[in-house]
C-alpha positions in Angstrom: 9.8 7.1 6.4 6.7 4.9 7.2 3.3 5.5 6.1 0.0 4.1 6.9 -2.2 4.0 3.8 -6.0 3.6 4.0 -7.2 1.8 0.8 -10.9 1.2 1.0 -11.0 -1.2 -1.9 -8.9 -4.0 -0.2 -11.5 -6.7 0.5 -9.9 -10.0 0.4 -6.5 -11.9 0.1 -6.8 -11.7 -3.6 -6.5 -7.9 -3.2 -3.6 -8.5 -0.9 -1.8 -10.6 -3.4 -2.2 -8.1 -6.2 -0.9 -5.2 -4.0 2.0 -7.3 -2.8 2.9 -8.3 -6.4 2.8 -4.6 -7.5 4.9 -3.4 -4.5 7.5 -6.2 -5.1 7.7 -5.1 -8.9 8.5 -1.5 -8.0 11.2 -2.6 -5.5 9.5 -1.9 -2.2 11.2 -4.0 0.5 9.2 -3.4 3.6 5.5 -3.3 3.6 2.5 -5.1 5.2 -1.0 -5.3 3.8 -3.8 -5.6 6.3 -7.0 -6.8 4.7 -9.4 -6.5 7.7 -8.4 -2.9 8.3 -8.0 -2.0 4.6 -4.6 -0.5 5.1 -1.0 -1.0 3.8 1.9 0.0 6.0 4.9 0.9 3.8 8.5 2.1 4.3 9.5 4.4 1.3 11.3 7.7 0.6 8.9 8.4 -2.3 5.2 8.1 -1.3 3.9 9.2 -4.7 5.4 6.3 -6.5 3.5 3.9 -4.2 0.2 5.7 -4.4 0.6 5.9 -8.2 1.3 2.1 -8.5 -1.7 1.3 -6.3 -4.0 3.5 -8.3 -2.7 1.9 -11.5 -4.0 -1.6 -10.3 -7.2 -0.3 -9.0 -6.5 0.5 -5.3 -6.5 4.2 -4.9 -5.4 5.4 -1.5 -8.1 7.4 0.3 -5.8 8.8 2.7 -2.4 8.4 4.4 -0.5 9.3 7.7 3.2 9.2 8.5 3.9 6.9 11.4 6.9 6.7 13.7 9.8 4.6 12.4 
């Protein structure tokens, strides 16, 4: 499933690099970090792993929505 995560603390490319590094570490293969819109589009079967990982590095997910595959 794909989810669009709203992460209000994304503000620059450094944020994008930190998020990308963390997602790579936990084995996420398909994702896109959009700095201007402060969102992360991610394909996962376990959303909680993603949200917990982002919160762990200081980027809590404010809300999310499922998007069509």
